[in-house]
Structure formats: C-alpha cells, structure tokens
C-alpha positions as CSV (number, residue, x, y, z in Angstrom):
1,M,58.8,-25.1,82.6
2,T,56.2,-23.3,80.6
3,T,55.8,-19.5,81.2
4,M,52.3,-18.1,81.4
5,G,51.3,-14.7,80.4
6,P,48.6,-12.4,81.9
7,S,45.0,-13.7,81.9
8,T,42.0,-11.9,80.3
9,P,38.9,-12.4,82.3
10,I,35.5,-12.6,80.5
11,L,32.6,-11.0,82.3
12,R,29.0,-11.6,81.4
13,I,26.9,-8.6,80.4
14,F,23.2,-8.3,79.6
15,D,22.8,-4.6,78.6
16,E,25.2,-2.9,76.3
17,A,24.4,0.6,77.4
18,A,24.8,-0.3,81.1
19,A,28.1,-2.1,80.4
20,T,29.4,1.0,78.5
21,A,28.2,3.4,81.2
22,F,29.8,1.3,83.9
23,H,33.2,0.3,82.4
24,R,33.9,3.4,80.2
25,D,32.1,6.3,81.8
26,C,32.4,5.2,85.5
27,L,35.6,3.2,85.7
28,G,37.5,4.9,82.9
29,F,38.2,1.9,80.7
30,R,38.7,2.4,77.0
31,I,36.6,0.4,74.5
32,D,39.3,-1.3,72.4
33,W,37.0,-3.2,70.0
34,Q,33.6,-4.7,69.6
35,H,32.5,-7.8,67.7
36,R,29.2,-9.4,66.6
37,F,28.9,-12.4,64.3
38,E,25.8,-10.7,62.7
39,A,24.0,-7.4,63.2
40,D,21.5,-8.9,65.7
41,A,24.0,-11.2,67.5
42,P,25.2,-10.7,71.0
43,L,28.0,-8.3,71.6
44,Y,31.6,-9.3,72.6
45,M,34.0,-6.5,73.4
46,Q,37.3,-5.7,74.9
47,V,37.9,-2.8,77.4
48,S,41.2,-1.8,78.9
49,R,42.7,0.7,81.3
50,G,46.5,0.6,81.5
51,A,47.6,-3.1,81.6
52,C,44.2,-4.3,82.8
53,V,42.3,-5.9,80.0
54,L,38.7,-7.3,80.3
55,H,36.5,-9.0,77.8
56,L,32.7,-8.4,78.2
57,S,30.3,-10.8,76.6
58,A,26.6,-10.9,76.1
59,H,26.9,-14.5,74.8
60,H,25.1,-17.0,77.1
61,G,27.8,-19.7,76.9
62,D,30.9,-17.6,77.5
63,C,30.6,-17.2,81.3
64,C,28.2,-16.8,84.2
65,P,27.3,-13.6,86.0
66,G,28.6,-13.2,89.5
67,A,32.3,-13.5,88.8
68,A,34.9,-12.0,91.0
69,M,38.3,-10.7,90.2
70,R,41.1,-8.8,91.8
71,I,42.8,-6.0,89.9
72,A,46.1,-4.6,91.3
73,V,46.4,-0.8,91.3
74,D,49.3,1.4,92.3
75,D,47.3,4.2,93.9
76,L,44.0,3.0,95.4
77,D,43.3,6.3,97.1
78,A,43.6,8.2,93.8
79,L,41.2,5.7,92.1
80,H,38.8,6.0,95.0
81,A,38.9,9.8,94.7
82,E,38.4,9.6,90.9
83,L,35.4,7.3,91.2
84,S,33.9,9.3,94.1
85,A,34.1,12.5,92.1
86,K,32.1,11.0,89.2
87,A,29.1,10.4,91.5
88,Y,28.0,7.4,89.4
89,R,24.7,6.5,91.0
90,H,25.5,2.8,91.5
91,V,29.1,3.1,92.7
92,R,29.8,4.4,96.2
93,P,32.9,2.3,97.1
94,G,34.8,2.3,100.3
95,I,38.3,1.1,101.0
96,E,38.9,-1.7,103.5
97,R,42.1,-2.8,105.1
98,M,42.3,-6.6,104.8
99,P,43.9,-8.9,107.4
100,W,46.3,-10.3,104.8
101,G,48.1,-7.0,104.2
102,R,46.1,-5.5,101.4
103,R,43.7,-2.5,101.0
104,D,40.7,-3.4,98.8
105,M,38.0,-1.4,97.1
106,S,35.2,-3.7,95.9
107,I,32.7,-2.6,93.3
108,R,29.8,-4.7,91.7
109,D,29.0,-4.1,88.1
110,P,25.4,-3.9,86.9
111,F,25.4,-7.6,86.2
112,G,26.6,-8.9,89.6
113,N,30.3,-9.3,88.8
114,R,32.6,-8.1,91.6
115,L,35.8,-6.1,90.7
116,V,38.1,-5.7,93.7
117,F,40.8,-3.1,93.2
118,T,43.7,-3.9,95.5
119,T,47.0,-2.5,96.7
120,A,49.6,-3.6,99.3
121,V,49.5,-1.9,102.6
122,S,52.4,0.5,103.1
123,A,54.7,-0.1,106.0
C-alpha cells in the first residue's frame, strides 16, 4: 500500500500586505519563500510555523476563498494567550469544547478562509 505524506493546503489571498500581517505578524508564521513569474504577476508564497506548512496564492485558478482546515496544536491555551496578547484587531478567538472530544479555536483570515486550531481534550 502506498504511504502518503503530509498535505500542504493552498489558501487564496487577495492582498499581500493583509496576508503578511495576518499570517506572519498575528499568527507567528515564518515566510519561507515567495514566487512570481514576473514582477507584476500574482504572488505565491509558503509560510510555516513548526511542522505546519501553508501555501498562499493570489493566483485565481489555484483555489477558492472560503476554505477550512484543521491544524493540530500541542498547547491550545498557550496559542490562545499568545494571539490574545497581540491584540490583532481582526482576531479575538475563543476556545470551544467540541462534542467529539476536541477543543477548537477557530479564526478567519482576511480572505474568508477558516483556520481551526485543535487539540484533544485531556482526561
């Protein structure tokens, strides 16, 4: 049987400054690289934080806005405290206990994509 590796979601972006402010300045992702086919072409970039890798694309055909993804974290309370301390004006997340045994913190990016940071409920 074929073994599969981790996936790399592609999220649609429309504004480079807003994408940078949200992913780097608010969520703490590192910008790994950026690519354009020409100087005035749309941006395609990779951001990461730990083992979480995302691709952000301003290319129309790559993906649609409004995606949703779940990102496992080892300490949801610490991430919540970190984001709350930054007081980013568009992010005021709360933590919810889900009926399927997880705790989730859902955040929408400036382009309508939903990132759900999740961890298992401790016994």
